[in-house]
N, C-alpha and C positions, 0 to 999 in steps of 0.2 A: 343663382350661382351657376356657372357654365357646366354642361354635362360632363366634359372631359375631366373636371376636377373631382367628380365623384369616383372616377376610376383610380385616382391617385390616393390610395388608402394604405395605411401601415398594416402589414400582415399581423394577424393576432399573435402568432408566436414571437415575432420581432417586438411587438408592443409589450408582451409579457416579459420578455428578456430585458427590455429597456427599463420597465418599471421595477423589476427585481434588482437591477443595478442601482437604480435611484434609492430604493429602500436600504440596500446594503451601504451605500454612501451616507445615508442619514444616520444609520446606527453607529458609524465610526467616521465622522467627517474629518477630512484632512485639514480644513481651516475653519474651525467653529466660529471664529470672530466674523469672518467675511460672510459665512452662511447666515448668521443671525442678523447682520446688517442688511443683507439683501431681503431676508424674510420680513424685517421690519418695514422696509421700503415697499415691499409687495403688499403687505397688509394695509399700509397707509394709502397707497395709490389705487389699489383695486378694490371695488366694493365687494362686500361679503357674498352677495348673490351672483357675482360674476367670477369668483376666484377659481371654481372648478373648470369653467370654460377657458379662463386664462391659462390654467395649467395644461389643459388639453392642447391649446393653441401653441404653447411653448414646446410641447412634445412634437407636434407636427413641424414646427420650424426647425427643431433639432434634427428631424428626419429629412428635412429639405422638401417637405410636401406643402409648405405654406410660405407665402412671401412675407417679407418683413414689412412692418408698418411704414407707410410713406409719411414724410413730414407734413404737418398741417399747413394748408394754404393760408396766406395772410388774408384775413377777413375783417369783419367789424370788431371781433374780439381783439385782434392784434392791434387795430387802430386805437381801440380804447385803452389798451395798455400803453401804447406809445404816447397817448395824450396825457397819461399820468406820469410820464417821464421815465418809463421803463423801456429803453431802447433794445434793439436786437441783441446787443452784447450782454446786457443785464439779464435778458430773458434766457439766453443760452446758459447762464450760470445758475439758473433756478434749480435744476435737479441736483447739482452739487450741494447747494445749501440745504435742500430738502433732505438729502441723504444723511445730513448731520442732525436732522430734526429729532429722531427718537430719543436722544439723550436729554434734550430740553423738554420733551413732552412726557418724560417719565417712562419711556419705552426703551431704555438702554439695552443693547444686545446682551443676551444671556451668555456669560462667559463661564467656561468650566472652572471648577475650584482649583486653587493653586496646588501644584504638586510639590510635596516637601522635597527640599534639596537633599542630595546624597550626603552632604556634610552633616546636616541636621539629623538624618536618620542614623548615621554612623555614631554621632555623639550620644543619641538616645540609646542605641544598642549596646554601647560600651558599659553603661552602668544600669544594672537591673533596678526596677522600681523598688524592690524590697531589699536592695543590697545593704542599706544602712540599718536595717532592723537587726534585732538580736538573733544570733545563730540558734538553730534548734537546740533543745535542752540536751546537755551532755549526757552520754550514756556510761562513760567510764567514771566510777565513783570511788575507786580505790586510791591508794597512795600514789599520786601521779608525779611525773617529772615535768616541770614547766620549761617550755622552749621559747626562746626569744626570736622574733622575726623583725628584720630591720626596716620594715615598711608598715604603714598604717592607712588611716582613712584619707589622708591627703594624697597618697599614692593610689587610692581607690582599692586598697586591699582590705575589704570588709570581712567580717566573720564568716559569712556564708561562702565567700570566694576562697578564704583561707582553708576552710574545711574541705571544700572541693579539691583544692590544690593538694592538700595532704592525702586525701583518699586516692586521687588519681596518680600523684607523683610517687608516693611511698607504697601504694598498693596495700594499704592496711584496711581493716574493717572499721566501721563507725564506732563499734564498741571499744576501740582502743583510744578514742578521742574524748577528752573531758571538756572542761570549761575553755572557751575561746573568747579573748578580749582584744578589741582593736582600739587604738588611740590615734592621735594625730599622725605621728611619724613612726610608730612601732606597734607591734602586736605580741600577745602571749597566747600559748596554747598548752593545755595540760595533756600530756601523752602518757600512755601506759609505758612504764619503765622498760619493758621488754621490746618496745617498738621505737624507742627514742633514737637509737643509732640508725635504724632504717630510715626514719624521717630526715635526720640530719644529712645522711649520705645522699638521699634523693633530692633534697631541696636546697641545701647550702651551696651557694654560688650559681644557682639557677637564674634565668632571666625572667623578669616580670615587668611588662610594659617598657621594655628597653633599658631596664636598670638591673643591676646585680643584687640579688637577695641574699642576705646573710642570715643563717639559721644556726643556733647553738643553745646550750643550756643557759637558762636565765639565772642571773645572780639573785639571791634572795632579796636584796635591797631594791633591785629594779622591779621585781615582781610586786613587792609591797608598795612601792611608789606608784605602780600602774593601777593598783587597786584603790589608791587614795584619791 
């Protein structure tokens, strides 16, 4: 190797900075698919014992301290390929076909997992996993007044959600709420008689999921039908 090439060396601080940048890009690649495709081609074309030297040479080329590889001269190997019917045009297309090889050889590029869509996340967030379970055991055990709510499970007004709505909207304590039952299109809640008017005033006519909620004392027949 010529003596002047030895003087063309990459400073250690510049080399460290370059390698730090490479490692940072590997932790968060901007195009993982392309990176995996090039990685697969590199592993396929470069022998294991020469990969570290190949990586070092690529760094030198990126720094402009090494010349790019010259095309192979046409020799006996080229003539042998021509004799088999592989002309220059077909040979030039070889790398392109080989770049598609990993998928056929079982080395498909590693692709990152699919990121859930915002629409799917929103749909899952709207309904809690335990929303359709029974509400916590009622705390009010006295002679309660049953209130009727004009929405139920089909409108995603589950017992747990209804209890939270009453607590937050009417600002009453959990001890004032008795049994809560949700059906397909309506619900019932037993409330301390002293807090009934507070709950009705706070929630009647309120908006729930874009619809107007009606709240009022339940008729005895409706309450009995709901229990059946």
